[in-house]
PDB file of N, H, CA, C and O in Angstrom:
ATOM      1  N   MET A   1       0.721  -9.380   9.558  1.00  0.00           N
ATOM      2  CA  MET A   1      -0.182  -8.994   8.482  1.00  0.00           C
ATOM      3  C   MET A   1      -0.901 -10.240   8.012  1.00  0.00           C
ATOM      4  O   MET A   1      -0.275 -11.259   7.719  1.00  0.00           O
ATOM      5  N   SER A   2      -2.194 -10.156   7.944  1.00  0.00           N
ATOM      6  H   SER A   2      -2.703  -9.328   8.182  1.00  0.00           H
ATOM      7  CA  SER A   2      -3.001 -11.303   7.564  1.00  0.00           C
ATOM      8  C   SER A   2      -3.589 -11.101   6.177  1.00  0.00           C
ATOM      9  O   SER A   2      -3.885  -9.977   5.773  1.00  0.00           O
ATOM     10  N   GLU A   3      -3.755 -12.205   5.450  1.00  0.00           N
ATOM     11  H   GLU A   3      -3.514 -13.118   5.778  1.00  0.00           H
ATOM     12  CA  GLU A   3      -4.319 -12.124   4.096  1.00  0.00           C
ATOM     13  C   GLU A   3      -5.753 -11.613   4.131  1.00  0.00           C
ATOM     14  O   GLU A   3      -6.225 -11.040   3.149  1.00  0.00           O
ATOM     15  N   GLU A   4      -6.462 -11.812   5.259  1.00  0.00           N
ATOM     16  H   GLU A   4      -6.078 -12.277   6.057  1.00  0.00           H
ATOM     17  CA  GLU A   4      -7.835 -11.336   5.357  1.00  0.00           C
ATOM     18  C   GLU A   4      -7.909  -9.836   5.623  1.00  0.00           C
ATOM     19  O   GLU A   4      -8.990  -9.248   5.606  1.00  0.00           O
ATOM     20  N   GLN A   5      -6.772  -9.232   5.865  1.00  0.00           N
ATOM     21  H   GLN A   5      -5.894  -9.709   5.879  1.00  0.00           H
ATOM     22  CA  GLN A   5      -6.718  -7.800   6.135  1.00  0.00           C
ATOM     23  C   GLN A   5      -7.114  -7.031   4.876  1.00  0.00           C
ATOM     24  O   GLN A   5      -6.707  -7.389   3.770  1.00  0.00           O
ATOM     25  N   SER A   6      -7.897  -5.988   5.046  1.00  0.00           N
ATOM     26  H   SER A   6      -8.227  -5.698   5.944  1.00  0.00           H
ATOM     27  CA  SER A   6      -8.292  -5.183   3.892  1.00  0.00           C
ATOM     28  C   SER A   6      -7.161  -4.233   3.511  1.00  0.00           C
ATOM     29  O   SER A   6      -6.255  -3.962   4.298  1.00  0.00           O
ATOM     30  N   PHE A   7      -7.242  -3.741   2.290  1.00  0.00           N
ATOM     31  H   PHE A   7      -7.978  -3.961   1.650  1.00  0.00           H
ATOM     32  CA  PHE A   7      -6.261  -2.763   1.826  1.00  0.00           C
ATOM     33  C   PHE A   7      -6.261  -1.556   2.755  1.00  0.00           C
ATOM     34  O   PHE A   7      -5.203  -1.047   3.127  1.00  0.00           O
ATOM     35  N   GLU A   8      -7.449  -1.105   3.124  1.00  0.00           N
ATOM     36  H   GLU A   8      -8.309  -1.518   2.822  1.00  0.00           H
ATOM     37  CA  GLU A   8      -7.568   0.083   3.967  1.00  0.00           C
ATOM     38  C   GLU A   8      -6.924  -0.130   5.336  1.00  0.00           C
ATOM     39  O   GLU A   8      -6.281   0.772   5.871  1.00  0.00           O
ATOM     40  N   GLN A   9      -7.098  -1.320   5.897  1.00  0.00           N
ATOM     41  H   GLN A   9      -7.621  -2.053   5.462  1.00  0.00           H
ATOM     42  CA  GLN A   9      -6.483  -1.625   7.189  1.00  0.00           C
ATOM     43  C   GLN A   9      -4.962  -1.650   7.074  1.00  0.00           C
ATOM     44  O   GLN A   9      -4.255  -1.113   7.927  1.00  0.00           O
ATOM     45  N   ALA A  10      -4.471  -2.276   6.015  1.00  0.00           N
ATOM     46  H   ALA A  10      -5.045  -2.713   5.322  1.00  0.00           H
ATOM     47  CA  ALA A  10      -3.023  -2.355   5.815  1.00  0.00           C
ATOM     48  C   ALA A  10      -2.433  -0.972   5.595  1.00  0.00           C
ATOM     49  O   ALA A  10      -1.366  -0.659   6.124  1.00  0.00           O
ATOM     50  N   PHE A  11      -3.120  -0.143   4.815  1.00  0.00           N
ATOM     51  H   PHE A  11      -3.986  -0.398   4.385  1.00  0.00           H
ATOM     52  CA  PHE A  11      -2.624   1.202   4.541  1.00  0.00           C
ATOM     53  C   PHE A  11      -2.615   2.044   5.811  1.00  0.00           C
ATOM     54  O   PHE A  11      -1.680   2.810   6.045  1.00  0.00           O
ATOM     55  N   ALA A  12      -3.656   1.905   6.631  1.00  0.00           N
ATOM     56  H   ALA A  12      -4.416   1.283   6.441  1.00  0.00           H
ATOM     57  CA  ALA A  12      -3.706   2.636   7.903  1.00  0.00           C
ATOM     58  C   ALA A  12      -2.568   2.189   8.818  1.00  0.00           C
ATOM     59  O   ALA A  12      -1.956   3.010   9.500  1.00  0.00           O
ATOM     60  N   GLN A  13      -2.290   0.897   8.830  1.00  0.00           N
ATOM     61  H   GLN A  13      -2.787   0.230   8.276  1.00  0.00           H
ATOM     62  CA  GLN A  13      -1.190   0.380   9.640  1.00  0.00           C
ATOM     63  C   GLN A  13       0.142   0.922   9.129  1.00  0.00           C
ATOM     64  O   GLN A  13       1.020   1.267   9.919  1.00  0.00           O
ATOM     65  N   LEU A  14       0.290   0.995   7.814  1.00  0.00           N
ATOM     66  H   LEU A  14      -0.424   0.715   7.171  1.00  0.00           H
ATOM     67  CA  LEU A  14       1.505   1.552   7.220  1.00  0.00           C
ATOM     68  C   LEU A  14       1.669   3.021   7.604  1.00  0.00           C
ATOM     69  O   LEU A  14       2.769   3.456   7.944  1.00  0.00           O
ATOM     70  N   GLU A  15       0.588   3.779   7.549  1.00  0.00           N
ATOM     71  H   GLU A  15      -0.305   3.426   7.273  1.00  0.00           H
ATOM     72  CA  GLU A  15       0.654   5.191   7.945  1.00  0.00           C
ATOM     73  C   GLU A  15       1.079   5.335   9.405  1.00  0.00           C
ATOM     74  O   GLU A  15       1.863   6.221   9.746  1.00  0.00           O
ATOM     75  N   GLU A  16       0.559   4.462  10.260  1.00  0.00           N
ATOM     76  H   GLU A  16      -0.078   3.742   9.983  1.00  0.00           H
ATOM     77  CA  GLU A  16       0.918   4.501  11.679  1.00  0.00           C
ATOM     78  C   GLU A  16       2.409   4.216  11.864  1.00  0.00           C
ATOM     79  O   GLU A  16       3.075   4.864  12.671  1.00  0.00           O
ATOM     80  N   ILE A  17       2.922   3.252  11.121  1.00  0.00           N
ATOM     81  H   ILE A  17       2.381   2.725  10.465  1.00  0.00           H
ATOM     82  CA  ILE A  17       4.349   2.925  11.203  1.00  0.00           C
ATOM     83  C   ILE A  17       5.192   4.118  10.772  1.00  0.00           C
ATOM     84  O   ILE A  17       6.186   4.448  11.420  1.00  0.00           O
ATOM     85  N   VAL A  18       4.800   4.761   9.685  1.00  0.00           N
ATOM     86  H   VAL A  18       3.993   4.494   9.159  1.00  0.00           H
ATOM     87  CA  VAL A  18       5.537   5.934   9.201  1.00  0.00           C
ATOM     88  C   VAL A  18       5.546   7.025  10.271  1.00  0.00           C
ATOM     89  O   VAL A  18       6.585   7.633  10.529  1.00  0.00           O
ATOM     90  N   GLN A  19       4.400   7.273  10.888  1.00  0.00           N
ATOM     91  H   GLN A  19       3.556   6.779  10.677  1.00  0.00           H
ATOM     92  CA  GLN A  19       4.320   8.297  11.931  1.00  0.00           C
ATOM     93  C   GLN A  19       5.236   7.962  13.107  1.00  0.00           C
ATOM     94  O   GLN A  19       5.914   8.837  13.644  1.00  0.00           O
ATOM     95  N   ARG A  20       5.248   6.693  13.500  1.00  0.00           N
ATOM     96  H   ARG A  20       4.696   5.982  13.064  1.00  0.00           H
ATOM     97  CA  ARG A  20       6.097   6.284  14.629  1.00  0.00           C
ATOM     98  C   ARG A  20       7.572   6.444  14.293  1.00  0.00           C
ATOM     99  O   ARG A  20       8.363   6.882  15.129  1.00  0.00           O
ATOM    100  N   LEU A  21       7.942   6.085  13.057  1.00  0.00           N
ATOM    101  H   LEU A  21       7.299   5.729  12.378  1.00  0.00           H
ATOM    102  CA  LEU A  21       9.339   6.235  12.653  1.00  0.00           C
ATOM    103  C   LEU A  21       9.731   7.706  12.556  1.00  0.00           C
ATOM    104  O   LEU A  21      10.831   8.086  12.956  1.00  0.00           O
ATOM    105  N   GLU A  22       8.833   8.531  12.025  1.00  0.00           N
ATOM    106  H   GLU A  22       7.940   8.223  11.700  1.00  0.00           H
ATOM    107  CA  GLU A  22       9.130   9.961  11.897  1.00  0.00           C
ATOM    108  C   GLU A  22       9.212  10.647  13.252  1.00  0.00           C
ATOM    109  O   GLU A  22       9.961  11.611  13.414  1.00  0.00           O
ATOM    110  N   ALA A  23       8.448  10.158  14.229  1.00  0.00           N
ATOM    111  H   ALA A  23       7.841   9.375  14.097  1.00  0.00           H
ATOM    112  CA  ALA A  23       8.450  10.761  15.560  1.00  0.00           C
ATOM    113  C   ALA A  23       9.779  10.526  16.275  1.00  0.00           C
ATOM    114  O   ALA A  23      10.181  11.306  17.139  1.00  0.00           O
ATOM    115  N   GLY A  24      10.451   9.443  15.901  1.00  0.00           N
ATOM    116  H   GLY A  24      10.125   8.810  15.199  1.00  0.00           H
ATOM    117  CA  GLY A  24      11.737   9.155  16.529  1.00  0.00           C
ATOM    118  C   GLY A  24      11.571   8.590  17.923  1.00  0.00           C
ATOM    119  O   GLY A  24      10.481   8.180  18.321  1.00  0.00           O
ATOM    120  N   GLY A  25      12.670   8.574  18.658  1.00  0.00           N
ATOM    121  H   GLY A  25      13.556   8.907  18.335  1.00  0.00           H
ATOM    122  CA  GLY A  25      12.639   8.092  20.031  1.00  0.00           C
ATOM    123  C   GLY A  25      12.708   6.581  20.161  1.00  0.00           C
ATOM    124  O   GLY A  25      12.644   6.060  21.275  1.00  0.00           O
ATOM    125  N   LEU A  26      12.836   5.869  19.058  1.00  0.00           N
ATOM    126  H   LEU A  26      12.888   6.293  18.154  1.00  0.00           H
ATOM    127  CA  LEU A  26      12.918   4.415  19.102  1.00  0.00           C
ATOM    128  C   LEU A  26      14.377   3.986  19.028  1.00  0.00           C
ATOM    129  O   LEU A  26      15.207   4.653  18.410  1.00  0.00           O
ATOM    130  N   ASP A  27      14.671   2.863  19.669  1.00  0.00           N
ATOM    131  H   ASP A  27      13.997   2.321  20.170  1.00  0.00           H
ATOM    132  CA  ASP A  27      16.035   2.357  19.531  1.00  0.00           C
ATOM    133  C   ASP A  27      16.202   1.730  18.148  1.00  0.00           C
ATOM    134  O   ASP A  27      15.234   1.569  17.406  1.00  0.00           O
ATOM    135  N   LEU A  28      17.431   1.385  17.818  1.00  0.00           N
ATOM    136  H   LEU A  28      18.218   1.516  18.421  1.00  0.00           H
ATOM    137  CA  LEU A  28      17.751   0.884  16.485  1.00  0.00           C
ATOM    138  C   LEU A  28      16.964  -0.371  16.140  1.00  0.00           C
ATOM    139  O   LEU A  28      16.411  -0.473  15.045  1.00  0.00           O
ATOM    140  N   GLU A  29      16.909  -1.321  17.052  1.00  0.00           N
ATOM    141  H   GLU A  29      17.358  -1.239  17.942  1.00  0.00           H
ATOM    142  CA  GLU A  29      16.214  -2.585  16.776  1.00  0.00           C
ATOM    143  C   GLU A  29      14.724  -2.365  16.548  1.00  0.00           C
ATOM    144  O   GLU A  29      14.144  -2.960  15.640  1.00  0.00           O
ATOM    145  N   ALA A  30      14.101  -1.521  17.356  1.00  0.00           N
ATOM    146  H   ALA A  30      14.573  -1.037  18.093  1.00  0.00           H
ATOM    147  CA  ALA A  30      12.679  -1.233  17.184  1.00  0.00           C
ATOM    148  C   ALA A  30      12.437  -0.521  15.861  1.00  0.00           C
ATOM    149  O   ALA A  30      11.465  -0.809  15.163  1.00  0.00           O
ATOM    150  N   SER A  31      13.321   0.407  15.520  1.00  0.00           N
ATOM    151  H   SER A  31      14.110   0.641  16.087  1.00  0.00           H
ATOM    152  CA  SER A  31      13.195   1.124  14.249  1.00  0.00           C
ATOM    153  C   SER A  31      13.316   0.175  13.071  1.00  0.00           C
ATOM    154  O   SER A  31      12.536   0.254  12.122  1.00  0.00           O
ATOM    155  N   LEU A  32      14.290  -0.721  13.127  1.00  0.00           N
ATOM    156  H   LEU A  32      14.924  -0.785  13.898  1.00  0.00           H
ATOM    157  CA  LEU A  32      14.473  -1.685  12.039  1.00  0.00           C
ATOM    158  C   LEU A  32      13.284  -2.629  11.915  1.00  0.00           C
ATOM    159  O   LEU A  32      12.859  -2.953  10.806  1.00  0.00           O
ATOM    160  N   ALA A  33      12.749  -3.068  13.043  1.00  0.00           N
ATOM    161  H   ALA A  33      13.095  -2.804  13.944  1.00  0.00           H
ATOM    162  CA  ALA A  33      11.589  -3.960  13.016  1.00  0.00           C
ATOM    163  C   ALA A  33      10.385  -3.250  12.404  1.00  0.00           C
ATOM    164  O   ALA A  33       9.664  -3.827  11.590  1.00  0.00           O
ATOM    165  N   LEU A  34      10.171  -1.997  12.799  1.00  0.00           N
ATOM    166  H   LEU A  34      10.756  -1.528  13.460  1.00  0.00           H
ATOM    167  CA  LEU A  34       9.065  -1.230  12.224  1.00  0.00           C
ATOM    168  C   LEU A  34       9.282  -0.982  10.739  1.00  0.00           C
ATOM    169  O   LEU A  34       8.351  -1.094   9.942  1.00  0.00           O
ATOM    170  N   PHE A  35      10.505  -0.649  10.372  1.00  0.00           N
ATOM    171  H   PHE A  35      11.261  -0.559  11.019  1.00  0.00           H
ATOM    172  CA  PHE A  35      10.818  -0.407   8.968  1.00  0.00           C
ATOM    173  C   PHE A  35      10.557  -1.661   8.138  1.00  0.00           C
ATOM    174  O   PHE A  35       9.980  -1.586   7.053  1.00  0.00           O
ATOM    175  N   GLU A  36      10.983  -2.808   8.651  1.00  0.00           N
ATOM    176  H   GLU A  36      11.452  -2.869   9.532  1.00  0.00           H
ATOM    177  CA  GLU A  36      10.769  -4.075   7.947  1.00  0.00           C
ATOM    178  C   GLU A  36       9.275  -4.348   7.763  1.00  0.00           C
ATOM    179  O   GLU A  36       8.842  -4.735   6.677  1.00  0.00           O
ATOM    180  N   GLU A  37       8.496  -4.150   8.811  1.00  0.00           N
ATOM    181  H   GLU A  37       8.847  -3.836   9.693  1.00  0.00           H
ATOM    182  CA  GLU A  37       7.048  -4.346   8.713  1.00  0.00           C
ATOM    183  C   GLU A  37       6.440  -3.360   7.723  1.00  0.00           C
ATOM    184  O   GLU A  37       5.539  -3.714   6.962  1.00  0.00           O
ATOM    185  N   GLY A  38       6.930  -2.129   7.732  1.00  0.00           N
ATOM    186  H   GLY A  38       7.662  -1.842   8.350  1.00  0.00           H
ATOM    187  CA  GLY A  38       6.439  -1.129   6.786  1.00  0.00           C
ATOM    188  C   GLY A  38       6.718  -1.507   5.345  1.00  0.00           C
ATOM    189  O   GLY A  38       5.866  -1.319   4.476  1.00  0.00           O
ATOM    190  N   VAL A  39       7.897  -2.036   5.085  1.00  0.00           N
ATOM    191  H   VAL A  39       8.589  -2.189   5.790  1.00  0.00           H
ATOM    192  CA  VAL A  39       8.243  -2.471   3.723  1.00  0.00           C
ATOM    193  C   VAL A  39       7.319  -3.606   3.290  1.00  0.00           C
ATOM    194  O   VAL A  39       6.832  -3.617   2.159  1.00  0.00           O
ATOM    195  N   LYS A  40       7.079  -4.555   4.185  1.00  0.00           N
ATOM    196  H   LYS A  40       7.474  -4.546   5.103  1.00  0.00           H
ATOM    197  CA  LYS A  40       6.172  -5.666   3.863  1.00  0.00           C
ATOM    198  C   LYS A  40       4.769  -5.150   3.554  1.00  0.00           C
ATOM    199  O   LYS A  40       4.137  -5.581   2.589  1.00  0.00           O
ATOM    200  N   LEU A  41       4.294  -4.228   4.378  1.00  0.00           N
ATOM    201  H   LEU A  41       4.807  -3.878   5.162  1.00  0.00           H
ATOM    202  CA  LEU A  41       2.962  -3.661   4.155  1.00  0.00           C
ATOM    203  C   LEU A  41       2.898  -2.880   2.845  1.00  0.00           C
ATOM    204  O   LEU A  41       1.922  -2.988   2.102  1.00  0.00           O
ATOM    205  N   ALA A  42       3.926  -2.103   2.563  1.00  0.00           N
ATOM    206  H   ALA A  42       4.719  -2.015   3.165  1.00  0.00           H
ATOM    207  CA  ALA A  42       3.950  -1.322   1.326  1.00  0.00           C
ATOM    208  C   ALA A  42       3.926  -2.241   0.112  1.00  0.00           C
ATOM    209  O   ALA A  42       3.219  -1.969  -0.858  1.00  0.00           O
ATOM    210  N   ARG A  43       4.684  -3.315   0.159  1.00  0.00           N
ATOM    211  H   ARG A  43       5.258  -3.537   0.947  1.00  0.00           H
ATOM    212  CA  ARG A  43       4.695  -4.272  -0.961  1.00  0.00           C
ATOM    213  C   ARG A  43       3.345  -4.956  -1.103  1.00  0.00           C
ATOM    214  O   ARG A  43       2.858  -5.149  -2.218  1.00  0.00           O
ATOM    215  N   TRP A  44       2.736  -5.324   0.022  1.00  0.00           N
ATOM    216  H   TRP A  44       3.131  -5.168   0.927  1.00  0.00           H
ATOM    217  CA  TRP A  44       1.425  -5.968  -0.004  1.00  0.00           C
ATOM    218  C   TRP A  44       0.387  -5.016  -0.598  1.00  0.00           C
ATOM    219  O   TRP A  44      -0.424  -5.413  -1.435  1.00  0.00           O
ATOM    220  N   CYS A  45       0.420  -3.757  -0.159  1.00  0.00           N
ATOM    221  H   CYS A  45       1.079  -3.433   0.520  1.00  0.00           H
ATOM    222  CA  CYS A  45      -0.516  -2.758  -0.693  1.00  0.00           C
ATOM    223  C   CYS A  45      -0.293  -2.549  -2.189  1.00  0.00           C
ATOM    224  O   CYS A  45      -1.251  -2.443  -2.955  1.00  0.00           O
ATOM    225  N   GLU A  46       0.959  -2.491  -2.598  1.00  0.00           N
ATOM    226  H   GLU A  46       1.738  -2.577  -1.976  1.00  0.00           H
ATOM    227  CA  GLU A  46       1.263  -2.305  -4.016  1.00  0.00           C
ATOM    228  C   GLU A  46       0.723  -3.471  -4.846  1.00  0.00           C
ATOM    229  O   GLU A  46       0.194  -3.268  -5.939  1.00  0.00           O
ATOM    230  N   THR A  47       0.857  -4.683  -4.328  1.00  0.00           N
ATOM    231  H   THR A  47       1.287  -4.849  -3.440  1.00  0.00           H
ATOM    232  CA  THR A  47       0.326  -5.859  -5.022  1.00  0.00           C
ATOM    233  C   THR A  47      -1.187  -5.767  -5.148  1.00  0.00           C
ATOM    234  O   THR A  47      -1.742  -6.050  -6.210  1.00  0.00           O
ATOM    235  N   LYS A  48      -1.854  -5.374  -4.070  1.00  0.00           N
ATOM    236  H   LYS A  48      -1.403  -5.145  -3.208  1.00  0.00           H
ATOM    237  CA  LYS A  48      -3.316  -5.242  -4.110  1.00  0.00           C
ATOM    238  C   LYS A  48      -3.741  -4.168  -5.105  1.00  0.00           C
ATOM    239  O   LYS A  48      -4.725  -4.349  -5.823  1.00  0.00           O
ATOM    240  N   LEU A  49      -3.018  -3.058  -5.158  1.00  0.00           N
ATOM    241  H   LEU A  49      -2.219  -2.911  -4.574  1.00  0.00           H
ATOM    242  CA  LEU A  49      -3.334  -2.008  -6.131  1.00  0.00           C
ATOM    243  C   LEU A  49      -3.118  -2.500  -7.558  1.00  0.00           C
ATOM    244  O   LEU A  49      -3.915  -2.199  -8.447  1.00  0.00           O
ATOM    245  N   ASP A  50      -2.046  -3.252  -7.779  1.00  0.00           N
ATOM    246  H   ASP A  50      -1.398  -3.496  -7.057  1.00  0.00           H
ATOM    247  CA  ASP A  50      -1.789  -3.813  -9.106  1.00  0.00           C
ATOM    248  C   ASP A  50      -2.908  -4.769  -9.516  1.00  0.00           C
ATOM    249  O   ASP A  50      -3.355  -4.755 -10.663  1.00  0.00           O
ATOM    250  N   GLU A  51      -3.360  -5.604  -8.565  1.00  0.00           N
ATOM    251  H   GLU A  51      -2.997  -5.615  -7.633  1.00  0.00           H
ATOM    252  CA  GLU A  51      -4.455  -6.533  -8.847  1.00  0.00           C
ATOM    253  C   GLU A  51      -5.739  -5.776  -9.166  1.00  0.00           C
ATOM    254  O   GLU A  51      -6.474  -6.153 -10.079  1.00  0.00           O
ATOM    255  N   ALA A  52      -6.009  -4.718  -8.423  1.00  0.00           N
ATOM    256  H   ALA A  52      -5.412  -4.412  -7.681  1.00  0.00           H
ATOM    257  CA  ALA A  52      -7.207  -3.919  -8.676  1.00  0.00           C
ATOM    258  C   ALA A  52      -7.132  -3.255 -10.045  1.00  0.00           C
ATOM    259  O   ALA A  52      -8.125  -3.213 -10.772  1.00  0.00           O
ATOM    260  N   GLN A  53      -5.961  -2.736 -10.400  1.00  0.00           N
ATOM    261  H   GLN A  53      -5.154  -2.770  -9.810  1.00  0.00           H
ATOM    262  CA  GLN A  53      -5.789  -2.103 -11.709  1.00  0.00           C
ATOM    263  C   GLN A  53      -6.003  -3.113 -12.830  1.00  0.00           C
ATOM    264  O   GLN A  53      -6.615  -2.789 -13.848  1.00  0.00           O
ATOM    265  N   LEU A  54      -5.510  -4.318 -12.652  1.00  0.00           N
ATOM    266  H   LEU A  54      -5.014  -4.581 -11.824  1.00  0.00           H
ATOM    267  CA  LEU A  54      -5.695  -5.369 -13.649  1.00  0.00           C
ATOM    268  C   LEU A  54      -7.172  -5.697 -13.821  1.00  0.00           C
ATOM    269  O   LEU A  54      -7.648  -5.863 -14.944  1.00  0.00           O
ATOM    270  N   ARG A  55      -7.899  -5.792 -12.708  1.00  0.00           N
ATOM    271  H   ARG A  55      -7.513  -5.657 -11.796  1.00  0.00           H
ATOM    272  CA  ARG A  55      -9.342  -6.061 -12.786  1.00  0.00           C
ATOM    273  C   ARG A  55     -10.073  -4.948 -13.513  1.00  0.00           C
ATOM    274  O   ARG A  55     -10.936  -5.210 -14.351  1.00  0.00           O
ATOM    275  N   VAL A  56      -9.732  -3.706 -13.196  1.00  0.00           N
ATOM    276  H   VAL A  56      -9.031  -3.493 -12.515  1.00  0.00           H
ATOM    277  CA  VAL A  56     -10.367  -2.568 -13.870  1.00  0.00           C
ATOM    278  C   VAL A  56     -10.070  -2.623 -15.358  1.00  0.00           C
ATOM    279  O   VAL A  56     -10.968  -2.444 -16.182  1.00  0.00           O
ATOM    280  N   ASP A  57      -8.818  -2.871 -15.703  1.00  0.00           N
ATOM    281  H   ASP A  57      -8.089  -3.016 -15.035  1.00  0.00           H
ATOM    282  CA  ASP A  57      -8.436  -2.952 -17.116  1.00  0.00           C
ATOM    283  C   ASP A  57      -9.197  -4.057 -17.831  1.00  0.00           C
ATOM    284  O   ASP A  57      -9.624  -3.879 -18.972  1.00  0.00           O
ATOM    285  N   GLN A  58      -9.371  -5.204 -17.167  1.00  0.00           N
ATOM    286  H   GLN A  58      -9.024  -5.348 -16.240  1.00  0.00           H
ATOM    287  CA  GLN A  58     -10.092  -6.314 -17.776  1.00  0.00           C
ATOM    288  C   GLN A  58     -11.569  -5.984 -17.943  1.00  0.00           C
ATOM    289  O   GLN A  58     -12.172  -6.341 -18.955  1.00  0.00           O
ATOM    290  N   LEU A  59     -12.150  -5.314 -16.972  1.00  0.00           N
ATOM    291  H   LEU A  59     -11.660  -5.023 -16.150  1.00  0.00           H
ATOM    292  CA  LEU A  59     -13.570  -4.968 -17.035  1.00  0.00           C
ATOM    293  C   LEU A  59     -13.850  -3.908 -18.082  1.00  0.00           C
ATOM    294  O   LEU A  59     -14.844  -3.981 -18.804  1.00  0.00           O
ATOM    295  N   VAL A  60     -12.980  -2.936 -18.158  1.00  0.00           N
ATOM    296  H   VAL A  60     -12.173  -2.877 -17.572  1.00  0.00           H
ATOM    297  CA  VAL A  60     -13.193  -1.821 -19.074  1.00  0.00           C
ATOM    298  C   VAL A  60     -12.759  -2.196 -20.482  1.00  0.00           C
ATOM    299  O   VAL A  60     -13.403  -1.818 -21.460  1.00  0.00           O
ATOM    300  N   GLY A  61     -11.675  -2.934 -20.581  1.00  0.00           N
ATOM    301  H   GLY A  61     -11.152  -3.242 -19.786  1.00  0.00           H
ATOM    302  CA  GLY A  61     -11.180  -3.325 -21.895  1.00  0.00           C
ATOM    303  C   GLY A  61     -10.845  -2.116 -22.734  1.00  0.00           C
ATOM    304  O   GLY A  61     -10.216  -1.170 -22.261  1.00  0.00           O
ATOM    305  N   ASP A  62     -11.265  -2.152 -23.969  1.00  0.00           N
ATOM    306  H   ASP A  62     -11.776  -2.921 -24.353  1.00  0.00           H
ATOM    307  CA  ASP A  62     -10.985  -1.070 -24.907  1.00  0.00           C
ATOM    308  C   ASP A  62     -12.075  -0.009 -24.917  1.00  0.00           C
ATOM    309  O   ASP A  62     -12.075   0.868 -25.781  1.00  0.00           O
ATOM    310  N   GLU A  63     -12.999  -0.077 -23.972  1.00  0.00           N
ATOM    311  H   GLU A  63     -12.999  -0.790 -23.271  1.00  0.00           H
ATOM    312  CA  GLU A  63     -14.125   0.849 -23.965  1.00  0.00           C
ATOM    313  C   GLU A  63     -13.713   2.288 -23.703  1.00  0.00           C
ATOM    314  O   GLU A  63     -14.398   3.218 -24.129  1.00  0.00           O
ATOM    315  N   LEU A  64     -12.610   2.478 -23.013  1.00  0.00           N
ATOM    316  H   LEU A  64     -12.054   1.723 -22.667  1.00  0.00           H
ATOM    317  CA  LEU A  64     -12.190   3.836 -22.694  1.00  0.00           C
ATOM    318  C   LEU A  64     -11.200   4.341 -23.724  1.00  0.00           C
ATOM    319  O   LEU A  64     -10.157   3.732 -23.966  1.00  0.00           O
ATOM    320  N   ALA A  65     -11.546   5.454 -24.319  1.00  0.00           N
ATOM    321  H   ALA A  65     -12.392   5.948 -24.123  1.00  0.00           H
ATOM    322  CA  ALA A  65     -10.620   6.116 -25.234  1.00  0.00           C
ATOM    323  C   ALA A  65      -9.862   7.165 -24.441  1.00  0.00           C
ATOM    324  O   ALA A  65     -10.399   7.703 -23.473  1.00  0.00           O
ATOM    325  N   PRO A  66      -8.643   7.468 -24.819  1.00  0.00           N
ATOM    326  CA  PRO A  66      -7.898   8.510 -24.108  1.00  0.00           C
ATOM    327  C   PRO A  66      -8.645   9.840 -24.145  1.00  0.00           C
ATOM    328  O   PRO A  66      -9.267  10.195 -25.146  1.00  0.00           O
ATOM    329  N   PHE A  67      -8.569  10.554 -23.049  1.00  0.00           N
ATOM    330  H   PHE A  67      -8.064  10.266 -22.236  1.00  0.00           H
ATOM    331  CA  PHE A  67      -9.216  11.859 -22.951  1.00  0.00           C
ATOM    332  C   PHE A  67      -8.442  12.870 -23.776  1.00  0.00           C
ATOM    333  O   PHE A  67      -7.224  12.998 -23.648  1.00  0.00           O
ATOM    334  N   GLU A  68      -9.160  13.578 -24.617  1.00  0.00           N
ATOM    335  H   GLU A  68     -10.149  13.473 -24.722  1.00  0.00           H
ATOM    336  CA  GLU A  68      -8.528  14.626 -25.418  1.00  0.00           C
ATOM    337  C   GLU A  68      -9.169  15.955 -25.065  1.00  0.00           C
ATOM    338  O   GLU A  68     -10.391  16.097 -25.078  1.00  0.00           O
ATOM    339  N   GLU A  69      -8.325  16.925 -24.749  1.00  0.00           N
ATOM    340  H   GLU A  69      -7.332  16.810 -24.738  1.00  0.00           H
ATOM    341  CA  GLU A  69      -8.841  18.254 -24.428  1.00  0.00           C
ATOM    342  C   GLU A  69      -9.270  18.948 -25.703  1.00  0.00           C
ATOM    343  O   GLU A  69      -8.641  18.794 -26.750  1.00  0.00           O
ATOM    344  N   SER A  70     -10.369  19.731 -25.608  1.00  0.00           N
ATOM    345  H   SER A  70     -10.881  19.856 -24.757  1.00  0.00           H
ATOM    346  CA  SER A  70     -10.816  20.464 -26.795  1.00  0.00           C
ATOM    347  C   SER A  70     -10.242  21.842 -26.832  1.00  0.00           C
ATOM    348  O   SER A  70     -10.514  22.599 -27.764  1.00  0.00           O
TER     349      SER A  70
END
């Protein structure tokens, strides 16, 4: 996984790993290696989402009031 990788690329790679693990047919070592890579990708994606949320919060500030249903 490279730092220049986009969120979308990392997420697509994570989805592919999940599909491969769900399909089965892998030996234990291959499954563990894929699982480890998936965990790393999931954490990286979560960090990027947290950073994006922080930027949105900083840009919007207090401008957004909670939505109230009428």
